[in-house]
C-alpha positions, 0 to 999 in steps of 0.5 A: 538447521539446514541451509534451506531453513536459514534461507527461508528464515532470512527471507521471512525477516526481509519480507517482514521489514518491507511494507506490503505494497498495493496496486491502485486496483487492489487499494480501490477494492480494499476501500470499496472505491473506484480506481479513479478516486484512488488516483485522485487521492494520489494526485492530491497527495492525500495518500502515500505512494511509492513509485518503483518506476517512473510509470508505476505507483504502489500504495503502502498497505498501512496508508490504506489501513489509515484511511480505513481507521480515519474514515474516508470522509475525514481523509478527503477533508484533510 
């Protein structure tokens, strides 16, 4: 195994352990919602977020998938 292959393999392992993070526009597009609705869900703490810096916010892909599984109406009702 070459050093390049080892690097590729270790990089793949690292990225598979980190959750995919979506921006507000990406999450809105996947859920077919307006960005303002996503921001409201964030403010109401109805969707998990990660804040890499003070001003930026990211949404774990699994949080978007959970809303899709539960259905948007149920997510709003909780």
